[in-house]
Backbone as a chain_set.jsonl record, in Angstrom:
{"seq": "XXXXXXXXXXXXXXXXXXXXXXXXXXXXXXXXXXXXXXXXXXXXXXXXXXXXXXXXXXXXXXXXXXXXXXXXXXXXXXXXXXXXXXXXXXXXXXXXXXXXXXXXXX", "coords": {"N": [[0.84, -1.189, 0.0], [0.558, 2.193, -0.851], [1.483, 5.408, 0.44], [-0.004, 8.626, 0.596], [0.616, 12.103, 0.735], [-1.424, 13.922, 1.1], [-4.845, 14.551, 2.077], [-8.366, 13.897, 1.586], [-10.222, 16.827, 1.12], [-8.235, 18.631, 1.779], [-6.537, 21.717, 0.975], [-4.707, 22.361, -1.89], [-1.848, 23.231, -3.966], [-0.873, 23.294, -7.378], [2.206, 22.172, -8.644], [3.652, 21.867, -11.096], [3.378, 21.712, -14.724], [0.593, 22.282, -17.038], [-1.291, 23.411, -15.396], [0.003, 24.837, -13.426], [0.392, 26.544, -10.344], [-2.296, 26.815, -9.787], [-4.86, 26.64, -7.338], [-6.765, 24.38, -5.331], [-9.34, 22.269, -3.921], [-8.889, 19.027, -2.585], [-10.651, 16.431, -3.944], [-10.755, 13.678, -4.222], [-8.748, 10.833, -3.384], [-6.407, 8.51, -4.559], [-4.59, 6.198, -3.338], [-3.375, 3.797, -4.202], [-2.722, 4.203, -6.864], [-1.308, 6.503, -6.597], [-2.418, 8.997, -7.073], [-4.373, 12.058, -7.229], [-7.52, 13.837, -7.261], [-8.287, 17.082, -8.01], [-10.321, 19.842, -7.285], [-11.493, 21.827, -9.918], [-9.099, 21.78, -11.319], [-7.002, 20.532, -13.927], [-8.998, 20.033, -15.889], [-10.859, 18.138, -18.133], [-12.411, 17.342, -21.309], [-15.028, 15.169, -21.833], [-16.507, 12.781, -23.988], [-19.774, 11.837, -23.9], [-21.987, 9.195, -24.162], [-25.45, 8.782, -24.764], [-27.25, 6.801, -22.475], [-29.812, 5.875, -21.742], [-33.156, 5.889, -23.089], [-34.142, 8.993, -24.273], [-32.313, 10.329, -22.718], [-29.785, 12.797, -22.672], [-26.82, 13.021, -24.585], [-23.407, 14.042, -25.195], [-20.883, 16.572, -24.712], [-18.998, 16.597, -21.774], [-17.571, 18.323, -19.099], [-14.988, 17.436, -16.872], [-13.014, 16.832, -13.909], [-9.76, 15.527, -14.084], [-7.427, 13.012, -12.959], [-4.416, 13.768, -11.123], [-0.901, 13.234, -10.592], [0.084, 12.661, -7.257], [2.502, 13.668, -6.346], [2.805, 16.0, -7.715], [1.451, 17.985, -6.471], [1.202, 20.293, -3.722], [0.65, 20.783, -0.296], [-1.329, 23.425, 1.085], [-0.879, 25.596, 3.719], [-3.323, 26.286, 6.17], [-3.067, 28.35, 7.996], [-0.77, 30.13, 7.481], [-1.137, 30.333, 4.787], [0.526, 29.468, 2.697], [2.27, 27.395, 0.306], [3.48, 24.339, 1.557], [5.689, 21.87, 2.977], [4.882, 18.833, 4.703], [5.198, 18.068, 8.077], [5.455, 15.828, 10.903], [4.153, 15.459, 14.185], [3.757, 14.584, 17.642], [0.799, 15.194, 19.187], [-1.674, 16.396, 21.516], [-3.109, 13.94, 23.695], [-1.523, 11.88, 22.757], [-1.699, 11.726, 19.948], [-0.912, 11.494, 16.509], [-0.033, 14.26, 14.632], [-0.314, 16.384, 11.733], [2.017, 18.82, 10.676], [2.808, 22.169, 9.762], [5.698, 22.984, 7.953], [6.707, 25.522, 7.681], [5.44, 27.494, 9.382], [4.735, 26.108, 11.634], [2.144, 25.46, 12.362], [-0.578, 23.312, 13.302], [-2.329, 20.761, 11.564], [-5.652, 19.46, 11.152]], "CA": [[0.0, 0.0, 0.0], [1.32, 3.438, -0.939], [0.958, 6.524, 1.225], [-0.088, 9.919, -0.089], [0.8, 13.138, 1.752], [-2.613, 14.773, 1.213], [-6.095, 13.873, 2.395], [-9.555, 14.486, 0.991], [-10.617, 18.065, 1.787], [-7.084, 19.537, 1.897], [-6.312, 22.682, -0.095], [-3.381, 22.125, -2.453], [-1.444, 24.034, -5.119], [-0.207, 22.465, -8.38], [3.596, 22.619, -8.751], [4.152, 21.951, -12.47], [2.438, 21.354, -15.772], [-0.215, 23.371, -17.582], [-2.106, 23.98, -14.318], [0.911, 25.3, -12.38], [-0.033, 27.698, -9.572], [-3.724, 26.761, -9.455], [-5.209, 26.058, -6.05], [-8.059, 23.717, -5.294], [-9.599, 21.345, -2.822], [-8.767, 17.624, -2.98], [-11.953, 15.775, -3.927], [-10.598, 12.231, -4.125], [-7.372, 10.365, -3.315], [-6.225, 7.103, -4.933], [-3.232, 5.863, -2.902], [-2.817, 2.685, -4.959], [-2.165, 4.764, -8.089], [-0.531, 7.694, -6.261], [-3.039, 10.13, -7.764], [-5.428, 12.822, -6.559], [-8.385, 14.647, -8.107], [-8.388, 18.396, -7.392], [-11.458, 20.6, -7.793], [-11.194, 22.929, -10.827], [-7.756, 21.645, -11.879], [-6.865, 19.456, -14.907], [-10.341, 19.782, -16.415], [-10.845, 17.548, -19.468], [-13.716, 17.206, -21.942], [-15.35, 13.777, -22.123], [-17.639, 12.515, -24.869], [-20.678, 10.947, -23.178], [-23.021, 8.61, -25.009], [-26.694, 8.604, -24.004], [-27.431, 5.41, -22.054], [-31.233, 5.535, -21.706], [-33.999, 6.579, -24.056], [-34.471, 10.348, -23.847], [-31.177, 10.935, -22.007], [-28.936, 13.559, -23.585], [-25.384, 12.78, -24.589], [-22.691, 15.265, -25.539], [-19.584, 16.833, -24.105], [-19.058, 16.885, -20.342], [-16.276, 18.696, -18.52], [-14.757, 16.763, -15.596], [-11.64, 16.881, -13.429], [-8.994, 14.311, -14.265], [-6.482, 12.76, -11.869], [-3.025, 14.235, -11.191], [-0.018, 12.532, -9.673], [0.093, 13.329, -5.955], [3.756, 14.379, -6.133], [2.751, 17.28, -8.423], [0.709, 18.95, -5.66], [1.765, 20.579, -2.408], [-0.359, 21.229, 0.649], [-1.319, 24.838, 1.457], [-1.139, 25.751, 5.152], [-4.483, 27.155, 6.384], [-2.721, 29.495, 8.841], [0.093, 31.093, 6.779], [-1.63, 30.368, 3.407], [1.643, 29.252, 1.784], [2.549, 25.985, 0.041], [4.443, 23.867, 2.533], [5.834, 20.439, 3.191], [4.185, 18.401, 5.909], [5.937, 17.335, 9.083], [4.593, 15.13, 11.851], [4.472, 15.631, 15.597], [2.786, 13.965, 18.539], [0.044, 16.246, 19.847], [-2.382, 16.025, 22.733], [-3.656, 12.577, 23.735], [-0.603, 11.023, 22.001], [-2.164, 11.587, 18.573], [0.031, 11.979, 15.504], [-0.605, 15.414, 13.944], [0.45, 16.961, 10.636], [2.515, 20.137, 11.079], [3.37, 23.013, 8.706], [7.143, 23.134, 8.123], [7.075, 26.936, 7.644], [4.997, 28.276, 10.538], [4.55, 25.23, 12.788], [0.716, 25.252, 12.67], [-1.005, 21.926, 13.217], [-3.498, 20.465, 10.757], [-6.586, 18.539, 11.82]], "C": [[0.88, 1.245, 0.0], [0.661, 4.504, -0.084], [0.99, 7.791, 0.398], [-0.08, 10.999, 0.987], [-0.388, 14.078, 1.909], [-3.84, 13.908, 1.508], [-7.235, 14.56, 1.659], [-9.964, 15.712, 1.802], [-9.478, 19.05, 1.977], [-7.072, 20.522, 0.731], [-4.876, 22.507, -0.568], [-3.129, 23.097, -3.601], [-0.669, 23.11, -6.058], [1.182, 23.036, -8.639], [4.098, 22.739, -10.183], [3.098, 21.485, -13.46], [1.609, 22.545, -16.215], [-1.069, 24.06, -16.533], [-1.266, 24.531, -13.169], [0.372, 26.549, -11.684], [-1.499, 27.681, -9.19], [-3.923, 26.09, -8.111], [-6.569, 25.411, -6.13], [-8.142, 22.761, -4.126], [-9.516, 19.912, -3.343], [-10.13, 16.962, -2.829], [-11.83, 14.276, -3.692], [-9.122, 11.886, -4.127], [-7.348, 8.889, -3.68], [-4.801, 6.691, -4.571], [-2.587, 4.737, -3.709], [-2.155, 3.165, -6.247], [-1.264, 5.959, -7.812], [-1.084, 8.948, -6.898], [-4.103, 10.792, -6.893], [-6.267, 13.541, -7.611], [-8.635, 15.945, -7.364], [-9.492, 19.184, -8.093], [-11.004, 21.766, -8.671], [-9.833, 22.879, -11.482], [-7.73, 20.43, -12.808], [-8.229, 19.037, -15.456], [-10.223, 19.278, -17.853], [-12.274, 17.462, -19.992], [-13.93, 15.745, -22.312], [-16.541, 13.722, -23.068], [-18.517, 11.476, -24.177], [-21.788, 10.502, -24.116], [-24.304, 8.468, -24.187], [-26.936, 7.127, -23.699], [-28.901, 4.979, -22.099], [-31.975, 6.33, -22.772], [-34.365, 7.962, -23.508], [-33.352, 11.05, -23.097], [-30.273, 11.621, -23.031], [-27.484, 13.131, -23.452], [-24.674, 14.095, -24.837], [-21.347, 15.356, -24.856], [-19.768, 17.238, -22.645], [-17.667, 17.245, -19.872], [-16.152, 18.062, -17.141], [-13.29, 16.885, -15.217], [-10.992, 15.516, -13.621], [-7.954, 14.205, -13.154], [-5.1, 13.334, -12.184], [-2.183, 13.326, -10.307], [0.107, 13.346, -8.385], [1.398, 14.086, -5.711], [3.828, 15.693, -6.896], [1.984, 18.334, -7.638], [1.379, 19.106, -4.301], [0.676, 21.187, -1.536], [-0.2, 22.721, 0.954], [-1.712, 24.929, 2.921], [-2.338, 26.685, 5.355], [-4.158, 28.4, 7.211], [-1.896, 30.543, 8.078], [-0.25, 31.211, 5.293], [-0.502, 30.272, 2.385], [1.785, 27.76, 1.507], [3.66, 25.502, 0.964], [4.558, 22.356, 2.502], [5.202, 20.092, 4.529], [5.148, 17.643, 6.81], [4.954, 16.638, 10.003], [5.098, 15.364, 13.266], [3.403, 14.932, 16.413], [2.12, 15.078, 19.332], [-0.563, 15.764, 21.148], [-2.954, 14.617, 22.59], [-2.824, 11.591, 22.915], [-1.099, 10.726, 20.586], [-1.122, 12.177, 17.633], [-0.65, 13.077, 14.69], [0.295, 15.81, 12.77], [0.798, 18.399, 11.002], [3.085, 20.856, 9.856], [4.863, 23.208, 8.977], [7.57, 24.605, 8.164], [6.701, 27.683, 8.923], [4.741, 27.433, 11.781], [3.095, 24.977, 13.166], [0.36, 23.78, 12.482], [-2.266, 21.815, 12.374], [-4.381, 19.505, 11.532], [-6.34, 17.106, 11.39]], "O": [[1.837, 1.333, 0.768], [-0.556, 4.51, 0.098], [1.901, 8.002, -0.403], [-0.701, 10.832, 2.037], [-0.361, 14.953, 2.774], [-3.866, 12.71, 1.227], [-7.081, 15.678, 1.167], [-10.044, 15.648, 3.029], [-9.728, 20.208, 2.308], [-7.536, 20.205, -0.364], [-3.943, 22.502, 0.235], [-4.056, 23.705, -4.137], [0.093, 22.254, -5.61], [1.33, 24.243, -8.831], [4.897, 23.629, -10.471], [2.064, 20.935, -13.08], [1.88, 23.681, -15.824], [-1.528, 25.181, -16.754], [-1.767, 24.679, -12.055], [-0.054, 27.498, -12.343], [-1.914, 28.469, -8.34], [-3.255, 25.11, -7.781], [-7.428, 25.838, -6.903], [-7.156, 22.485, -3.441], [-10.021, 19.617, -4.427], [-10.699, 16.929, -1.738], [-12.686, 13.669, -3.048], [-8.325, 12.554, -4.785], [-8.158, 8.106, -3.183], [-3.896, 6.815, -5.395], [-1.368, 4.728, -3.881], [-1.146, 2.605, -6.676], [-0.527, 6.391, -8.698], [-0.332, 9.864, -7.232], [-4.651, 10.192, -5.968], [-5.793, 13.82, -8.712], [-9.129, 15.938, -6.236], [-9.588, 19.195, -9.32], [-10.219, 22.603, -8.227], [-9.436, 23.84, -12.142], [-8.359, 19.413, -12.516], [-8.569, 17.854, -15.486], [-9.572, 19.906, -18.688], [-13.23, 17.505, -19.219], [-13.116, 15.152, -23.019], [-17.471, 14.522, -22.958], [-18.067, 10.365, -23.898], [-22.439, 11.315, -24.772], [-24.242, 8.071, -23.023], [-26.833, 6.291, -24.597], [-29.199, 3.839, -22.456], [-31.466, 7.326, -23.287], [-34.852, 8.069, -22.382], [-33.434, 12.256, -22.863], [-30.029, 11.091, -24.116], [-26.984, 12.91, -22.349], [-25.279, 15.159, -24.702], [-20.753, 14.349, -24.473], [-20.581, 18.104, -22.322], [-16.695, 16.564, -20.199], [-17.078, 18.132, -16.332], [-12.425, 17.025, -16.082], [-11.603, 14.481, -13.354], [-7.64, 15.193, -12.49], [-4.673, 13.381, -13.338], [-2.702, 12.715, -9.373], [0.221, 14.571, -8.424], [1.409, 15.05, -4.945], [4.801, 16.433, -6.751], [1.872, 19.472, -8.094], [2.03, 18.191, -3.798], [-0.118, 22.008, -1.995], [0.918, 23.221, 1.067], [-2.751, 24.407, 3.325], [-2.372, 27.768, 4.772], [-4.881, 29.394, 7.144], [-2.278, 31.712, 8.031], [0.279, 32.085, 4.606], [-0.556, 30.91, 1.334], [1.461, 26.94, 2.365], [4.67, 26.186, 1.131], [3.649, 21.655, 2.06], [5.012, 20.959, 5.382], [5.823, 16.708, 6.379], [3.745, 16.839, 9.889], [6.301, 15.455, 13.512], [2.286, 14.713, 15.942], [2.784, 15.818, 20.058], [-0.048, 14.854, 21.798], [-3.245, 14.167, 21.482], [-3.346, 10.586, 22.433], [-0.938, 9.613, 20.086], [-0.527, 13.217, 17.916], [-1.72, 12.856, 14.122], [1.507, 15.6, 12.807], [-0.026, 19.115, 11.572], [3.753, 20.247, 9.02], [5.253, 23.555, 10.091], [8.669, 24.914, 8.627], [7.519, 28.41, 9.487], [4.55, 27.979, 12.868], [2.83, 24.344, 14.188], [0.916, 23.094, 11.624], [-3.158, 22.659, 12.454], [-3.925, 18.823, 12.45], [-7.03, 16.197, 11.85]]}, "num_chains": 1, "name": "protein.A"}
């Protein structure tokens, strides 16, 4: 099993590619593939065929997956892209920590 440094609901920024600099919320994480789907980033056009009688087909815009190593977490406190550290917080729980300002993530 592979680990990914972001979780669903995190705000991330894209580091390289055609979407460099765009920020968005992580909608889905696929650790087995090492990919994430970010809201409003890497939008592709899909051709959809009508499946039922009376259903409309056509072109649908949808977010496509990115490799997780192309995104970096944005700290909610200092609002800067940062690497994630780990620390033991209250009740001996492992917490994610901002490497720039030291703020703890939920």
